[in-house]
N, C-alpha and C positions, 0 to 999 in steps of 0.2 A: 608290702614290702619281704618282708619276713620272708613271704614266697619265693620272691621272686631274686632273696642271698639264695635261701637252699638249694633254689633249685637251680641256682647262676643263667639267667636268663632277667632281659630287662623288667620293667615294671607292668608295659604293656601285653607281652607273651605269658606271665605270671598271670592276668588276668582273663586271660583268653581259652587259660590254661581251666582255670575255676570254672570259668562259663562253659567248657565243652564237660566237666564232669556233672555241673548242677546238670545239664539238660541234658547229658546221660540218665543220670541218675529220675530226672522227670520221664524221661521217655521210655525207662525199664518200670515205674508203676504207671505209667500210662498203660503196661502191657499187659497189665493185672500180677504183678509182684509185689505181695502184703508185702509192707512195711511193719506195721501194726505188733504181727507175734515178734519180730525182728527185733520192733522197738523194747515191748516188755523184757524179751534174750535180756538186751545190753542194758537195762536197769537196773534186772537182780544179778547179775554177771561184779555190774559197780560194785551195789550192796554186798556181795558178799566181798570183794574185794578190800572193805575197808574192814569188812566184821576179821575175817585171815588176819588182817595186819593186825589188825587192833589200833587202828589210829583213826579221826574224824577228821581227819586234815586233808582227805580228797577229798573234797564232797563241793560238789557241783548243782548246788540244790535248786537252780533255774534251770540249768538240763535238766537232771531226774525231772520236775516237774512235768518239761512238757514231753518224755520220752512217757511220761507214766498219762500223759492224756493221747498221747498219738494211737500207744495201745488202749487205752477204753472205747476211742474214736471205735475201732478197729473191733472190738468185742462186743459194741453197741452202748454201753453203760454210761452212767450218770459217775460224775465225778464232785463232790462236796468241796467246797473246800479248806471244810478241815481234815479229811481223808486227803486232800491235795498237798498239804501241812504235814501230814503226817505223816507222811511218806516218802518227803523230802529227806529226813533224818537229821531235821539240825530244828532249833527252838524255835517256837513256833511262832516266837515275836519277829525271828528272822524271817522264819515262812512266810509269811505276813507281807514282810517289808517286800522279797520277793516277788510275789502276788501282785502288790498292786505297781511292781515295778513293771509289769509283765502286762498290767490292764494299764496302766499310764500307756504305754510305749503301740498300743494296740496291739497288741502279741494274743490276747486274752477275752475273755467275754465272760462275763460273771452276772447269773439271772434268780433270782432269787424263785425258789421250787415252787413250781404250780399248784402242790397241794400242802407245802409245808414250809410255813413264810421264814421259818426259824433256820432252815437251810437255804443256802446258797450255792450253787452249782454251776463249776466254771468249767468252760472247754478254748481250744484254740479258737481266735477270730478265723470269721471265714476268710477272708483276703491272705490272711498267713494259713492253712493248713497244707497246702500244697508246698509253702518257702518249707517247713519244717521237715515237713515227710523227705522232702529234696532231699534235707541232711541226713535223714535218718539213711534215705537208701543208699548216701553214698557210702555212707559208712558200712553198711551191711555189704555194697558190692566194692568196695576199696581196702578192706583192710581181711 
C-alpha cells in the first residue's frame, strides 16, 4: 500500500510495477551480470556509513547477513554461523536470533561442517537464492 500511495497508483498497478522490477532483475541476472560483487560492495558501504556517522542505530542485521551470503556464494566460500554473526555488527545473541528467524522462515540452511563438527556452515536455501539475488540486482540496477 505504501508503494501505491507513494507513486499515486492503485494497489494493482503497484504490484505490477514491483513484478516488472523483479522480472527485470531476474532477466539481467540471467544474462550473466554478477550480483555477488555488488552485494559485497553494498555491505561494505553500509558498514562504513555506520562507522562514519558513529551510530549503530542504522543496522539491519538480517539484510546484512543475506548480503554477506550472496557475496560469499559468488566467491565460492563457506560462511560459518560465527562469522555471519560477527559480520552483522550486532551482539551475538541478537545476531543468533536473526539467524534463527531466517532459518525458521526457510531462507537460510544450517549444516554441520563435514570436517569439523564444532562448526556450522550457513547458506541461503536453494529455494530462496534467486529471490535474494533478484532483490540485490534490483538495488544494483535501480540505485
